[in-house]
C-alpha positions, -999 to +999 in steps of 0.1 A: -312+522-703-333+515-672-350+549-675-359+543-711-373+508-703-392+521-674-409+547-697-417+521-723-432+498-697-454+525-683-466+534-718-474+497-726-494+493-695-512+526-699-523+515-734-536+482-720-558+497-692-593+504-702-607+536-687-638+518-673-615+495-653-601+524-633-633+545-630-625+570-658-654+580-680-648+567-715-668+594-733-654+615-762-633+605-791-603+583-782-574+575-805-565+545-784-583+521-760-561+528-731-556+557-706-546+591-717-515+606-700-537+632-683-558+604-668-528+584-656-514+616-641-546+623-622-550+587-610-514+586-598-515+621-582-485+635-603-482+661-630-489+654-667-455+668-675-438+643-652-457+614-668-446+626-702-409+629-692-410+595-675-425+578-706-400+596-729-370+585-707-362+622-698-369+619-660-343+599-641-346+582-607-384+583-600-390+579-563-405+548-547-437+568-539-441+577-576-435+542-588-460+528-562-486+554-572-482+545-609-484+508-601-517+514-583-531+536-610-523+510-636-537+482-615-505+462-618-503+427-603-477+421-576-453+406-602-458+435-626-454+460-597-421+443-587-409+445-623-417+483-625-397+489-593-368+469-608-369+490-640-368+521-619-337+508-602-355+503-569-363+474-546-400+470-539-409+483-505-404+458-478-422+451-445-403+479-428-422+506-448-459+516-446-478+493-470-493+512-500-502+483-523-539+479-530-548+443-538-571+435-568-598+424-544-599+458-527-599+475-561-630+454-570-646+463-537-644+500-546-655+495-582-687+478-569-696+505-543-708+529-570-733+547-548-713+548-515-685+572-507-654+550-501-617+559-497-586+538-490-559+551-467-526+537-456-515+532-419-503+568-418-536+582-431-523+590-465-551+588-492-543+561-517-575+557-536-611+569-536-642+565-557-663+593-574-690+594-546-662+601-521-649+630-542-684+643-546-690+642-508-657+655-495-643+676-523-622+666-553-587+654-540-572+650-575-551+681-573-535+671-539-498+665-540-473+652-515-483+657-479-516+672-490-528+637-494-522+629-457-553+634-435-533+642-404-511+668-422-542+684-438-559+687-404-530+703-385-512+722-412-535+724-443-551+757-451-584+740-460-604+727-430-625+705-452-662+698-451-665+679-418-682+699-390-670+690-355-679+702-320-649+712-298-651+678-281-653+659-314-623+678-327-603+670-296-612+633-298-604+632-335-570+649-330-561+625-301-571+595-322-552+604-354-520+614-335-522+581-316-526+562-349-496+580-364-475+572-334-485+535-336-476+535-374-442+551-366-435+523-341-445+496-366-425+511-395-395+528-379-375+526-412-401+545-432-383+577-441-414+594-456-433+587-423-404+601-402-403+632-424-441+637-420-439+634-382-410+658-381-428+684-401-459+681-380-440+684-348-420+714-361-450+734-374-480+724-353-479+732-316-511+712-311-497+681-328-464+684-309-483+687-276-503+655-283-474+636-297-451+644-268-478+637-242-483+602-254-520+607-259-539+575-266-570+571-287-584+552-316-600+563-349-632+544-347-667+545-363-685+578-358-714+599-369-701+628-390-718+659-404-705+670-438-713+705-449-718+700-487-718+732-507-746+720-530-770+700-508-762+714-473-753+694-442-754+656-444-753+635-413-736+601-421-722+571-404-684+568-410-670+533-406-633+525-408-625+490-420-591+474-418-577+450-444-561+421-427-525+416-437-521+449-456-526+476-428-549+495-451-579+515-438-611+516-459-633+545-449-670+541-458-698+567-455-734+556-453-768+571-445-798+556-427-823+545-454-854+566-459-839+597-442-833+632-456-796+625-452-800+595-475-817+616-501-790+643-499-763+617-502-779+602-533-783+637-548-747+648-543-735+614-557-755+622-589-742+657-590-706+644-587-675+665-593-670+659-630-637+641-622-625+605-622-614+587-591-582+602-579-547+598-566-539+562-560 
């Protein structure tokens, strides 16, 4: 019964969410005012087939990660989010797990920064939400699944190096900082199974990660100047600031250019060019 009720609740909330609210272009003919299944799937970072099976009550036991992603995509309130977890037969994540809930105020912050690339990460550097300018700058993340959404995993084990250009020293500093960040997160959330699995996979398959992890390397992921090699406009030198949200352990990554520079012009141009996609996995 719970599976059926879970699917009905997702469908009800999907029908209530206006596309504009979650950054989805509302163009084209729509039979209903709410989100399409394809749009919810993209926003939540799961397959359309899985959304369909969940809504039809044919998929049992959705994971806590899937429920959390759908709650984020649907912009559910804390009470609604708790109810969705209950319908899935799960307890809402407690303080012992890496927080992944994005507050309405942070959602509004991203909604208003329409010309600035912004992304929200959790304490383990897993991408939770991003706006269209971020996708245009860094490449469309909407197809990323599972560990592909984790920045540390993508750096050490991903096939795609991404668009950020780094000197040897910048790469070393970056690696030290993110490994240190991940170790700190593992210490704060020792009961988080997903985080333990991520660290285990990185240690098993990346000699460089294992070396840094075992050496106890210390660093911090701080503000930096980054060069992004964009395929359409060329290299763009930007300031990257990482803001933390008090009480939620989220990281907001913001890219800006100095006004009046060629970099500012290129950033404006690539934002206009976009990717042709909506904002991605929540």
